[in-house]
N, C-alpha and C positions, 0 to 999 in steps of 0.2 A: 126270103130272108127278113125282109121289113116287117113280115107278118109275125115271124117268130119273136123279132125284137119287140115289137108293140106288145106280144102276149107275156113276154118276160118282164117288160116294164109294169103290166097291169098285175101280174103275179106279186111283184115286189111291193106293189102300192096295197094290194090285198092283205099280204102278210104284215106290212107296216101298220095298216089299220087295224088287223087282228091283234096285234101286240099292244096297240093302244087301248082298244076295247078290253082287253085282258087286264091291263094295269088298272083301267078305271073300275073295273069289276072288283078287282082285289082291293082297292081303296074302298069301295062302297061297303065290302064285306068286313073290312077293318073297322071303318068308322061305325058301322051298324053294332058292332060289339062293345063300344065304349060306353060305359054309364057316367052320367054327369053328375056332380055333387049338388046338393040343394043349396039355396042361399044360406050364408051363415054369417052371424054377427062377429065383431070384433070382440075379444075377451073383456069381461067386466071383472076385475080382480079386486080381492082383498089383500093388501100388500103388507109384508114386514110383520107376519104373525109371530106371536110368542107363546110357549107353553111354560108355566111356572108352577112348581108344585107349591102346597102348602107346606108349613114348617112344623115338624113334631119336636117339641122342646119341653122338658119336665125339670123342674128343680125341687129341692127337698129343704125343710127347715126343722130344726128341733125346738124352736120357740116361737113359730108362727109369724115372725118378723122378718128375719133375715134369711133369704132363700138363696141357695147356690147349687152347684152340681155335685158337691159332695160336703158331707156334715160328719163331725165326729159321732161315733156309735155310742152305745150304753153299756154299762155294767149291770149284768143280771146276777146279783149277788144273793147268797143264801137260799139257793134253790134246793128244795128238797124233793129228790125222786119220788114220784107218786103223790106228791102234795099239790097245793094250789099253784097256778101260774104266778110268775114274778115279773115286776113288782104288782102289788095288789091293785093299785089304781092305774098302772100301764104307763109307759112312756108316751108322750104326745109326739107324733110325727105328722107334719103337714106337707102335702104335695101341692104344686102350684103348676098349671098349665100355662107357660108363657109363650107358647107358640100360637099358630092360627088354625090348628086343626083339632077336632075332638079327638081324645085318646083313651084307648082301651088300656087299662093299667095291667101290669105284670110284676111279678116279683121273683128274683132270683138270688143266688149266691154267687158272687163274681170272685171271691177270694176264699178258698176252703179253710175250715178251722184247723188249728193245730190240735191233734187229738191223741196225746201221749198215754191217756188213760184207757184207750179202746172203748169208748162210750159209743153204744149202738145208736147211730144217728137216724135211724129209722123211728126211734122213740123219743127223739128230742124235737119239741114243736115249737114253731113261731106262731103267734096267735095275733091276728089284726083284726081290730074291731072299729068299722067306721062310726062317726058320730051318729047316734040315733039308728044303727044298723045292726046286722047280725055278725057275730064273729066267724072268722074264717081261719082254719088251722092247716099249716103246711109243715110237713116234717123236714128237718135240716137235709135229710138225704134226697128228698124230692126235690128240693130247691138247688141243691148241687147238681142233681142229675138234669135238671132243667136247662141249665147253663143260662148266660146272659144273652145269647142269641135268641133265645124263645121266652123262657121264664114260664111262670104258672100264672094265670089269669085271676085277677081280684074279680070276685063276683059281684061287689057293689063298690061303686056305681058301675053300670055298664060302660059309660064313657064320662071322661072329665072334659068339659067344655073349655074353649079357650078363655083365658082370664080367670077361671074358677079355681078353687081351693078345695082340698079335702084333708080333714084331720082324722088320722087313725091313732088308735090306742094300740101299742105294741107290748106284748108280754111273750115270755117263754115258759115252757113246762117240759117235764121229764118223766117218764114212765118209771115205775119203781124198778123194774128189771133192765133199764137202759145201762146200768153200770153195776160192777161187782166188786169195786175196791171201796176203801174207806172214804175217799172223795175224788172228786174229778174236775178237771178244768177244761174248757173248750175256748181257745183263744184266737183272737186276731182274725175274725172272719168279716167279711163284707155283705151286707145286705144291700141289694140293687134293685131299686124300682126303675121301671122303664114304661113307655107309652107308645102304642102302635096307632098311628092315624086310622081313623075310621070314619064312614060317611055319616054325616049328622042326621 
């Protein structure tokens, strides 16, 4: 009896030791699967950053002195269909870039003409000639179709730099077959210049 008791005590001790060894082995396995991060510095920060765009801002003048967002337009009188553009010397229009981004210039019609005489607007042209440059011709219809959101690009200059001015000579012409009545009027339309910021 004493013997079996001693034997049972030994068995319990062996089992306890076995459990302890199992737990220790499990810990070793668990720890060996852990990867440790490398040493890392504290963050070095650039704080309070701001992103601010350049400004696209274009103004117009009919006298080259007083600039604003809107100027009164011109009367193109005595136009003969099929004849030369009027006026002969052209009206001077000066654009000024008062923003801080170079601008690619565009032209559109923002308010369509009153056309009671059914003039074919594909045959009525606006002619812009930059100082010392080549004339560029736009039909009224193409300027109307372009709309103020996009407009048609002026080929010269490729961009108007901040603080710079551009003077254009403005004329209109009409093809001989643009109208079939004894006379015609196109009234109250707006020519709209705009500038799109471009990389310098």
